[in-house]
PyMOL commands that place a pseudoatom at each C-alpha (Angstrom):
pseudoatom trace, name=CA, resn=MET, resi=1, chain=A, elem=C, hetatm=0, pos=[0.000, 0.000, 0.000]
pseudoatom trace, name=CA, resn=PHE, resi=2, chain=A, elem=C, hetatm=0, pos=[2.913, 2.292, 0.660]
pseudoatom trace, name=CA, resn=THR, resi=3, chain=A, elem=C, hetatm=0, pos=[3.881, 2.169, -3.023]
pseudoatom trace, name=CA, resn=LEU, resi=4, chain=A, elem=C, hetatm=0, pos=[0.366, 3.131, -4.111]
pseudoatom trace, name=CA, resn=LEU, resi=5, chain=A, elem=C, hetatm=0, pos=[0.557, 6.222, -1.917]
pseudoatom trace, name=CA, resn=ASP, resi=6, chain=A, elem=C, hetatm=0, pos=[3.986, 7.052, -3.315]
pseudoatom trace, name=CA, resn=ASP, resi=7, chain=A, elem=C, hetatm=0, pos=[2.675, 6.601, -6.860]
pseudoatom trace, name=CA, resn=TYR, resi=8, chain=A, elem=C, hetatm=0, pos=[-0.319, 8.791, -6.063]
pseudoatom trace, name=CA, resn=GLU, resi=9, chain=A, elem=C, hetatm=0, pos=[1.886, 11.559, -4.657]
pseudoatom trace, name=CA, resn=GLU, resi=10, chain=A, elem=C, hetatm=0, pos=[4.219, 11.334, -7.632]
pseudoatom trace, name=CA, resn=VAL, resi=11, chain=A, elem=C, hetatm=0, pos=[1.333, 11.528, -10.111]
pseudoatom trace, name=CA, resn=ASN, resi=12, chain=A, elem=C, hetatm=0, pos=[-0.240, 14.354, -8.116]
pseudoatom trace, name=CA, resn=ALA, resi=13, chain=A, elem=C, hetatm=0, pos=[3.040, 16.294, -8.070]
pseudoatom trace, name=CA, resn=GLU, resi=14, chain=A, elem=C, hetatm=0, pos=[3.419, 15.771, -11.832]
pseudoatom trace, name=CA, resn=ASN, resi=15, chain=A, elem=C, hetatm=0, pos=[-0.172, 16.890, -12.336]
pseudoatom trace, name=CA, resn=CYS, resi=16, chain=A, elem=C, hetatm=0, pos=[0.510, 20.096, -10.386]
pseudoatom trace, name=CA, resn=LYS, resi=17, chain=A, elem=C, hetatm=0, pos=[3.585, 20.768, -12.503]
pseudoatom trace, name=CA, resn=LEU, resi=18, chain=A, elem=C, hetatm=0, pos=[1.553, 20.248, -15.679]
pseudoatom trace, name=CA, resn=LYS, resi=19, chain=A, elem=C, hetatm=0, pos=[-1.140, 22.621, -14.408]
pseudoatom trace, name=CA, resn=ASP, resi=20, chain=A, elem=C, hetatm=0, pos=[1.534, 25.247, -13.744]
pseudoatom trace, name=CA, resn=VAL, resi=21, chain=A, elem=C, hetatm=0, pos=[2.956, 24.761, -17.231]
pseudoatom trace, name=CA, resn=CYS, resi=22, chain=A, elem=C, hetatm=0, pos=[-0.523, 25.042, -18.752]
pseudoatom trace, name=CA, resn=SER, resi=23, chain=A, elem=C, hetatm=0, pos=[-1.167, 28.202, -16.784]
pseudoatom trace, name=CA, resn=GLU, resi=24, chain=A, elem=C, hetatm=0, pos=[2.095, 29.708, -18.031]
pseudoatom trace, name=CA, resn=LEU, resi=25, chain=A, elem=C, hetatm=0, pos=[1.279, 28.682, -21.596]
pseudoatom trace, name=CA, resn=LYS, resi=26, chain=A, elem=C, hetatm=0, pos=[-2.124, 30.372, -21.327]
pseudoatom trace, name=CA, resn=LYS, resi=27, chain=A, elem=C, hetatm=0, pos=[-0.423, 33.569, -20.120]
pseudoatom trace, name=CA, resn=ASP, resi=28, chain=A, elem=C, hetatm=0, pos=[2.026, 33.344, -23.014]
pseudoatom trace, name=CA, resn=MET, resi=29, chain=A, elem=C, hetatm=0, pos=[-0.836, 32.845, -25.473]
pseudoatom trace, name=CA, resn=ARG, resi=30, chain=A, elem=C, hetatm=0, pos=[-2.641, 35.931, -24.156]
pseudoatom trace, name=CA, resn=LEU, resi=31, chain=A, elem=C, hetatm=0, pos=[0.551, 37.954, -24.414]
pseudoatom trace, name=CA, resn=LEU, resi=32, chain=A, elem=C, hetatm=0, pos=[1.201, 36.681, -27.950]
pseudoatom trace, name=CA, resn=GLU, resi=33, chain=A, elem=C, hetatm=0, pos=[-2.358, 37.544, -28.981]
pseudoatom trace, name=CA, resn=LYS, resi=34, chain=A, elem=C, hetatm=0, pos=[-1.960, 41.028, -27.527]
pseudoatom trace, name=CA, resn=ASN, resi=35, chain=A, elem=C, hetatm=0, pos=[1.356, 41.437, -29.381]
pseudoatom trace, name=CA, resn=LYS, resi=36, chain=A, elem=C, hetatm=0, pos=[-0.236, 40.172, -32.598]
pseudoatom trace, name=CA, resn=GLN, resi=37, chain=A, elem=C, hetatm=0, pos=[-3.036, 42.719, -32.331]
pseudoatom trace, name=CA, resn=GLU, resi=38, chain=A, elem=C, hetatm=0, pos=[-0.546, 45.516, -31.661]
pseudoatom trace, name=CA, resn=LEU, resi=39, chain=A, elem=C, hetatm=0, pos=[1.570, 44.466, -34.651]
pseudoatom trace, name=CA, resn=GLU, resi=40, chain=A, elem=C, hetatm=0, pos=[-1.516, 44.368, -36.870]
pseudoatom trace, name=CA, resn=ARG, resi=41, chain=A, elem=C, hetatm=0, pos=[-2.438, 47.896, -35.723]
pseudoatom trace, name=CA, resn=ILE, resi=42, chain=A, elem=C, hetatm=0, pos=[1.084, 49.162, -36.377]
pseudoatom trace, name=CA, resn=ASN, resi=43, chain=A, elem=C, hetatm=0, pos=[1.075, 47.440, -39.787]
pseudoatom trace, name=CA, resn=GLU, resi=44, chain=A, elem=C, hetatm=0, pos=[-2.132, 49.255, -40.726]
pseudoatom trace, name=CA, resn=ILE, resi=45, chain=A, elem=C, hetatm=0, pos=[-0.550, 52.571, -39.731]
pseudoatom trace, name=CA, resn=LEU, resi=46, chain=A, elem=C, hetatm=0, pos=[2.574, 51.802, -41.766]
pseudoatom trace, name=CA, resn=ILE, resi=47, chain=A, elem=C, hetatm=0, pos=[0.526, 50.818, -44.812]
pseudoatom trace, name=CA, resn=SER, resi=48, chain=A, elem=C, hetatm=0, pos=[-1.397, 54.083, -44.540]
pseudoatom trace, name=CA, resn=GLU, resi=49, chain=A, elem=C, hetatm=0, pos=[1.831, 56.083, -44.211]
pseudoatom trace, name=CA, resn=LYS, resi=50, chain=A, elem=C, hetatm=0, pos=[3.295, 54.216, -47.201]
pseudoatom trace, name=CA, resn=LEU, resi=51, chain=A, elem=C, hetatm=0, pos=[0.284, 55.127, -49.334]
pseudoatom trace, name=CA, resn=GLU, resi=52, chain=A, elem=C, hetatm=0, pos=[0.549, 58.782, -48.278]
pseudoatom trace, name=CA, resn=THR, resi=53, chain=A, elem=C, hetatm=0, pos=[4.261, 58.776, -49.120]
pseudoatom trace, name=CA, resn=GLU, resi=54, chain=A, elem=C, hetatm=0, pos=[3.609, 57.188, -52.517]
pseudoatom trace, name=CA, resn=GLU, resi=55, chain=A, elem=C, hetatm=0, pos=[0.949, 59.831, -53.249]
pseudoatom trace, name=CA, resn=LYS, resi=56, chain=A, elem=C, hetatm=0, pos=[3.389, 62.612, -52.306]
pseudoatom trace, name=CA, resn=ALA, resi=57, chain=A, elem=C, hetatm=0, pos=[6.087, 61.030, -54.464]
pseudoatom trace, name=CA, resn=LEU, resi=58, chain=A, elem=C, hetatm=0, pos=[3.693, 60.832, -57.397]
pseudoatom trace, name=CA, resn=GLY, resi=59, chain=A, elem=C, hetatm=0, pos=[2.771, 64.491, -56.913]
pseudoatom trace, name=CA, resn=LEU, resi=60, chain=A, elem=C, hetatm=0, pos=[6.444, 65.453, -56.799]
pseudoatom trace, name=CA, resn=CYS, resi=61, chain=A, elem=C, hetatm=0, pos=[7.139, 63.463, -59.972]
pseudoatom trace, name=CA, resn=GLN, resi=62, chain=A, elem=C, hetatm=0, pos=[4.312, 65.283, -61.714]
pseudoatom trace, name=CA, resn=GLU, resi=63, chain=A, elem=C, hetatm=0, pos=[5.663, 68.636, -60.535]
pseudoatom trace, name=CA, resn=LEU, resi=64, chain=A, elem=C, hetatm=0, pos=[9.112, 67.666, -61.777]
pseudoatom trace, name=CA, resn=ASP, resi=65, chain=A, elem=C, hetatm=0, pos=[7.682, 66.715, -65.171]
pseudoatom trace, name=CA, resn=ASN, resi=66, chain=A, elem=C, hetatm=0, pos=[5.865, 70.060, -65.324]
pseudoatom trace, name=CA, resn=LEU, resi=67, chain=A, elem=C, hetatm=0, pos=[9.079, 71.919, -64.468]
pseudoatom trace, name=CA, resn=LYS, resi=68, chain=A, elem=C, hetatm=0, pos=[10.986, 69.984, -67.136]
pseudoatom trace, name=CA, resn=ASP, resi=69, chain=A, elem=C, hetatm=0, pos=[8.313, 70.849, -69.710]
pseudoatom trace, name=CA, resn=PHE, resi=70, chain=A, elem=C, hetatm=0, pos=[8.438, 74.488, -68.639]
pseudoatom trace, name=CA, resn=MET, resi=71, chain=A, elem=C, hetatm=0, pos=[12.230, 74.542, -68.913]
pseudoatom trace, name=CA, resn=LYS, resi=72, chain=A, elem=C, hetatm=0, pos=[12.075, 72.984, -72.404]
pseudoatom trace, name=CA, resn=MET, resi=73, chain=A, elem=C, hetatm=0, pos=[9.543, 75.580, -73.454]
pseudoatom trace, name=CA, resn=ARG, resi=74, chain=A, elem=C, hetatm=0, pos=[11.687, 78.408, -72.035]
pseudoatom trace, name=CA, resn=GLU, resi=75, chain=A, elem=C, hetatm=0, pos=[14.751, 76.960, -73.750]
pseudoatom trace, name=CA, resn=LYS, resi=76, chain=A, elem=C, hetatm=0, pos=[12.893, 76.878, -77.098]
pseudoatom trace, name=CA, resn=GLU, resi=77, chain=A, elem=C, hetatm=0, pos=[11.770, 80.493, -76.587]
pseudoatom trace, name=CA, resn=PHE, resi=78, chain=A, elem=C, hetatm=0, pos=[15.286, 81.535, -75.686]
pseudoatom trace, name=CA, resn=ASN, resi=79, chain=A, elem=C, hetatm=0, pos=[16.755, 79.783, -78.733]
pseudoatom trace, name=CA, resn=SER, resi=80, chain=A, elem=C, hetatm=0, pos=[14.135, 81.276, -81.038]
pseudoatom trace, name=CA, resn=GLU, resi=81, chain=A, elem=C, hetatm=0, pos=[14.880, 84.787, -79.716]
pseudoatom trace, name=CA, resn=LEU, resi=82, chain=A, elem=C, hetatm=0, pos=[18.513, 84.394, -80.623]
for i in range(1, 82): cmd.bond("trace and resi %d" % i, "trace and resi %d" % (i + 1))
show_as sticks, trace
zoom trace
């Protein structure tokens, strides 16, 4: 009977350890989920900023093209005046 009690205590101790591990894993899962949500939020912000930057770059490219056209036109006028 003494061995049954020892076995019971050993199994019970192992069970307690497993419960502690499960509890820690649940905490880790909650933390990971919170981190995932934060990363998704930050990703949305970065995507939005990227789109704004691309729009600004496109606007600047258009302005540059307009300036180049203006300079070509001024150069033609200057050459025709000579």
